[in-house]
ZADO-1210 file (C-alpha; in nm, 4 decimals, padded with zeros to 6 digits):
<atoms>
<atom x="00.5376" y="01.4069" z="03.3705" code="UNK" pos="1"/>
<atom x="00.8141" y="01.4624" z="03.1173" code="UNK" pos="2"/>
<atom x="00.8726" y="01.0874" z="03.1646" code="UNK" pos="3"/>
<atom x="00.5535" y="01.0397" z="02.9622" code="UNK" pos="4"/>
<atom x="00.6921" y="01.2398" z="02.6700" code="UNK" pos="5"/>
<atom x="01.0243" y="01.0588" z="02.6957" code="UNK" pos="6"/>
<atom x="00.8681" y="00.7107" z="02.6825" code="UNK" pos="7"/>
<atom x="00.6177" y="00.7975" z="02.4093" code="UNK" pos="8"/>
<atom x="00.9107" y="00.9257" z="02.2033" code="UNK" pos="9"/>
<atom x="01.1214" y="00.6157" z="02.2702" code="UNK" pos="10"/>
<atom x="00.8329" y="00.3818" z="02.1870" code="UNK" pos="11"/>
<atom x="00.7597" y="00.5730" z="01.8664" code="UNK" pos="12"/>
<atom x="01.1249" y="00.5694" z="01.7572" code="UNK" pos="13"/>
<atom x="01.1664" y="00.1948" z="01.8154" code="UNK" pos="14"/>
<atom x="00.8279" y="00.1257" z="01.6578" code="UNK" pos="15"/>
<atom x="00.9432" y="00.2974" z="01.3386" code="UNK" pos="16"/>
<atom x="01.2800" y="00.1202" z="01.3436" code="UNK" pos="17"/>
<atom x="01.1191" y="-00.2226" z="01.3792" code="UNK" pos="18"/>
<atom x="00.8519" y="-00.1587" z="01.1174" code="UNK" pos="19"/>
<atom x="01.0982" y="-00.0064" z="00.8679" code="UNK" pos="20"/>
<atom x="01.3174" y="-00.3158" z="00.8952" code="UNK" pos="21"/>
<atom x="01.0210" y="-00.5534" z="00.8492" code="UNK" pos="22"/>
<atom x="00.8531" y="-00.3499" z="00.5733" code="UNK" pos="23"/>
<atom x="01.1690" y="-00.2997" z="00.3657" code="UNK" pos="24"/>
<atom x="01.1278" y="-00.6304" z="00.1748" code="UNK" pos="25"/>
<atom x="00.7705" y="-00.5222" z="00.0916" code="UNK" pos="26"/>
<atom x="00.8960" y="-00.1992" z="-00.0667" code="UNK" pos="27"/>
<atom x="00.7368" y="00.0336" z="00.1884" code="UNK" pos="28"/>
<atom x="00.8309" y="00.2076" z="00.5116" code="UNK" pos="29"/>
<atom x="00.6643" y="00.2657" z="00.8470" code="UNK" pos="30"/>
<atom x="00.4981" y="00.5872" z="00.7359" code="UNK" pos="31"/>
<atom x="00.3446" y="00.4333" z="00.4238" code="UNK" pos="32"/>
<atom x="00.1711" y="00.1270" z="00.5655" code="UNK" pos="33"/>
<atom x="-00.1165" y="00.3271" z="00.7133" code="UNK" pos="34"/>
<atom x="-00.2086" y="00.4574" z="00.3672" code="UNK" pos="35"/>
<atom x="-00.2055" y="00.1117" z="00.2123" code="UNK" pos="36"/>
<atom x="-00.4161" y="-00.0311" z="00.4935" code="UNK" pos="37"/>
<atom x="-00.6781" y="00.2440" z="00.4837" code="UNK" pos="38"/>
<atom x="-00.7013" y="00.2542" z="00.1036" code="UNK" pos="39"/>
<atom x="-00.7387" y="-00.1257" z="00.0907" code="UNK" pos="40"/>
<atom x="-01.0068" y="-00.1064" z="00.3603" code="UNK" pos="41"/>
<atom x="-01.1867" y="00.1904" z="00.1992" code="UNK" pos="42"/>
<atom x="-01.1450" y="00.1409" z="-00.1759" code="UNK" pos="43"/>
<atom x="-01.2431" y="00.4530" z="-00.3660" code="UNK" pos="44"/>
<atom x="-01.1953" y="00.6859" z="-00.0686" code="UNK" pos="45"/>
<atom x="-01.1168" y="01.0465" z="-00.1518" code="UNK" pos="46"/>
<atom x="-00.8059" y="01.2154" z="-00.0194" code="UNK" pos="47"/>
<atom x="-01.0174" y="01.4492" z="00.1956" code="UNK" pos="48"/>
<atom x="-01.1963" y="01.1544" z="00.3581" code="UNK" pos="49"/>
<atom x="-00.8638" y="00.9795" z="00.4186" code="UNK" pos="50"/>
<atom x="-00.7269" y="01.2641" z="00.6331" code="UNK" pos="51"/>
<atom x="-00.9592" y="01.2159" z="00.9333" code="UNK" pos="52"/>
<atom x="-00.8809" y="00.8422" z="00.9345" code="UNK" pos="53"/>
<atom x="-00.5060" y="00.8889" z="00.9686" code="UNK" pos="54"/>
<atom x="-00.4661" y="01.2367" z="01.1233" code="UNK" pos="55"/>
<atom x="-00.1783" y="01.3465" z="00.9009" code="UNK" pos="56"/>
<atom x="-00.1646" y="01.6896" z="00.7437" code="UNK" pos="57"/>
<atom x="-00.2845" y="01.7287" z="00.3871" code="UNK" pos="58"/>
<atom x="00.0525" y="01.8152" z="00.2342" code="UNK" pos="59"/>
<atom x="00.2123" y="01.5018" z="00.3816" code="UNK" pos="60"/>
<atom x="-00.0791" y="01.2934" z="00.2542" code="UNK" pos="61"/>
<atom x="-00.0348" y="01.4369" z="-00.0956" code="UNK" pos="62"/>
<atom x="00.3386" y="01.3607" z="-00.0915" code="UNK" pos="63"/>
<atom x="00.2919" y="01.0064" z="00.0425" code="UNK" pos="64"/>
<atom x="00.0187" y="00.9255" z="-00.2099" code="UNK" pos="65"/>
<atom x="00.2394" y="01.0450" z="-00.4959" code="UNK" pos="66"/>
<atom x="00.5186" y="00.8151" z="-00.3741" code="UNK" pos="67"/>
<atom x="00.2840" y="00.5189" z="-00.3391" code="UNK" pos="68"/>
<atom x="00.1360" y="00.5822" z="-00.6813" code="UNK" pos="69"/>
<atom x="00.4763" y="00.6002" z="-00.8481" code="UNK" pos="70"/>
<atom x="00.5786" y="00.2787" z="-00.6664" code="UNK" pos="71"/>
<atom x="00.2671" y="00.1069" z="-00.8023" code="UNK" pos="72"/>
<atom x="00.0768" y="00.0590" z="-00.4748" code="UNK" pos="73"/>
<atom x="-00.2199" y="00.2857" z="-00.5444" code="UNK" pos="74"/>
<atom x="-00.3983" y="00.4398" z="-00.8379" code="UNK" pos="75"/>
<atom x="-00.5981" y="00.7585" z="-00.8577" code="UNK" pos="76"/>
<atom x="-00.9159" y="00.7959" z="-01.0586" code="UNK" pos="77"/>
<atom x="-01.1310" y="01.1050" z="-01.1078" code="UNK" pos="78"/>
<atom x="-01.4489" y="01.1022" z="-00.9023" code="UNK" pos="79"/>
<atom x="-01.7373" y="01.0621" z="-01.1463" code="UNK" pos="80"/>
<atom x="-01.9739" y="01.2515" z="-00.9143" code="UNK" pos="81"/>
<atom x="-01.7362" y="01.5385" z="-00.8372" code="UNK" pos="82"/>
<atom x="-01.4634" y="01.6054" z="-01.0937" code="UNK" pos="83"/>
<atom x="-01.2716" y="01.8184" z="-00.8411" code="UNK" pos="84"/>
<atom x="-01.1872" y="01.5139" z="-00.6277" code="UNK" pos="85"/>
<atom x="-00.9831" y="01.2027" z="-00.6897" code="UNK" pos="86"/>
<atom x="-01.0694" y="00.8553" z="-00.5654" code="UNK" pos="87"/>
<atom x="-00.7930" y="00.6298" z="-00.4338" code="UNK" pos="88"/>
<atom x="-00.7724" y="00.2594" z="-00.5082" code="UNK" pos="89"/>
<atom x="-00.5208" y="-00.0080" z="-00.4094" code="UNK" pos="90"/>
<atom x="-00.3419" y="-00.1911" z="-00.6858" code="UNK" pos="91"/>
<atom x="-00.2866" y="-00.5657" z="-00.6844" code="UNK" pos="92"/>
<atom x="00.0614" y="-00.4894" z="-00.5475" code="UNK" pos="93"/>
<atom x="-00.0968" y="-00.3242" z="-00.2404" code="UNK" pos="94"/>
<atom x="-00.3554" y="-00.5985" z="-00.1975" code="UNK" pos="95"/>
<atom x="-00.0761" y="-00.8572" z="-00.2082" code="UNK" pos="96"/>
<atom x="00.1026" y="-00.7044" z="00.0921" code="UNK" pos="97"/>
<atom x="-00.2050" y="-00.6003" z="00.2927" code="UNK" pos="98"/>
<atom x="-00.2174" y="-00.9116" z="00.5122" code="UNK" pos="99"/>
<atom x="00.1597" y="-00.9146" z="00.5565" code="UNK" pos="100"/>
<atom x="00.1440" y="-00.5569" z="00.6899" code="UNK" pos="101"/>
<atom x="-00.1189" y="-00.6644" z="00.9427" code="UNK" pos="102"/>
<atom x="00.0892" y="-00.9698" z="01.0383" code="UNK" pos="103"/>
<atom x="00.3989" y="-00.7540" z="01.0966" code="UNK" pos="104"/>
<atom x="00.1992" y="-00.5085" z="01.3083" code="UNK" pos="105"/>
<atom x="00.0506" y="-00.7967" z="01.5102" code="UNK" pos="106"/>
<atom x="00.3974" y="-00.9459" z="01.5595" code="UNK" pos="107"/>
<atom x="00.5311" y="-00.6133" z="01.6904" code="UNK" pos="108"/>
<atom x="00.2368" y="-00.5696" z="01.9262" code="UNK" pos="109"/>
<atom x="00.2924" y="-00.9225" z="02.0593" code="UNK" pos="110"/>
<atom x="00.6606" y="-00.8447" z="02.1188" code="UNK" pos="111"/>
<atom x="00.6056" y="-00.5188" z="02.3049" code="UNK" pos="112"/>
<atom x="00.3177" y="-00.6525" z="02.5152" code="UNK" pos="113"/>
<atom x="00.4584" y="-01.0012" z="02.5815" code="UNK" pos="114"/>
<atom x="00.4680" y="-00.9430" z="02.9585" code="UNK" pos="115"/>
<atom x="00.1188" y="-00.7905" z="02.9698" code="UNK" pos="116"/>
<atom x="-00.2014" y="-00.9628" z="03.0633" code="UNK" pos="117"/>
<atom x="-00.4928" y="-00.9283" z="02.8253" code="UNK" pos="118"/>
<atom x="-00.6445" y="-00.6730" z="03.0633" code="UNK" pos="119"/>
<atom x="-00.3180" y="-00.4758" z="03.0763" code="UNK" pos="120"/>
<atom x="-00.3060" y="-00.4647" z="02.6974" code="UNK" pos="121"/>
<atom x="-00.6679" y="-00.3506" z="02.6781" code="UNK" pos="122"/>
<atom x="-00.6003" y="-00.0813" z="02.9406" code="UNK" pos="123"/>
<atom x="-00.2915" y="00.0368" z="02.7506" code="UNK" pos="124"/>
<atom x="-00.4865" y="00.0642" z="02.4257" code="UNK" pos="125"/>
<atom x="-00.7630" y="00.2548" z="02.6003" code="UNK" pos="126"/>
<atom x="-00.5224" y="00.4967" z="02.7672" code="UNK" pos="127"/>
<atom x="-00.3037" y="00.5576" z="02.4627" code="UNK" pos="128"/>
<atom x="-00.6184" y="00.6167" z="02.2581" code="UNK" pos="129"/>
<atom x="-00.7228" y="00.8809" z="02.5103" code="UNK" pos="130"/>
<atom x="-00.3782" y="01.0395" z="02.4838" code="UNK" pos="131"/>
<atom x="-00.4072" y="01.0455" z="02.1042" code="UNK" pos="132"/>
<atom x="-00.7581" y="01.1886" z="02.1133" code="UNK" pos="133"/>
<atom x="-00.6489" y="01.4592" z="02.3576" code="UNK" pos="134"/>
<atom x="-00.3567" y="01.5471" z="02.1312" code="UNK" pos="135"/>
<atom x="-00.5901" y="01.5721" z="01.8308" code="UNK" pos="136"/>
<atom x="-00.8449" y="01.7769" z="02.0254" code="UNK" pos="137"/>
<atom x="-00.5823" y="02.0182" z="02.1548" code="UNK" pos="138"/>
<atom x="-00.4714" y="02.0966" z="01.7998" code="UNK" pos="139"/>
<atom x="-00.8118" y="02.0543" z="01.6351" code="UNK" pos="140"/>
<atom x="-00.8310" y="02.4190" z="01.5281" code="UNK" pos="141"/>
<atom x="-00.4943" y="02.3857" z="01.3569" code="UNK" pos="142"/>
<atom x="-00.5454" y="02.3095" z="00.9911" code="UNK" pos="143"/>
<atom x="-00.2309" y="02.0918" z="00.9765" code="UNK" pos="144"/>
<atom x="-00.3392" y="01.8359" z="01.2398" code="UNK" pos="145"/>
</atoms>
C-alpha cells in the first residue's frame, strides 16, 4: 500500500510543477489559484467560510490572502453585519485571470487523463475524492486541517 502514498506524492509534485510553470505569467503560483477561484466564485466570503472550501489551515490562509492582497488580486472589506470579520472580494486583476486558471487546470487534467476513458476519469475522480474525504475525516478533530 505504500505504492499509493508514493504515487499520490509523485502526482502532487508534478501537478505543482506544471501549474507553477503555467501560472507564472499570470503572477500566481499553484498554491494561490485555489484562493482566486473560490473568492471569484463566492464574492464577499469571509475567511472563516473559505477554510472549509479549501481545507487549508487558518494560518496558511491568512498568509496567502495577505500575499494576494499585496499583489492586487483580492481586497478585504469589513463585514457590515459583523465588524469582527472581513469579507474577501476579487479585484479586476483576479477576475481577468479566472478563466485562464480554469483553462490551465483543464489542460492539465486532459494531459494526465489522455489515455483514460470517460468512465475511467469519473471513477478516478470518485476514488480520489473518497481518499481526500477520508484524509479530512481522519484529522477532523485537528484544528489545523
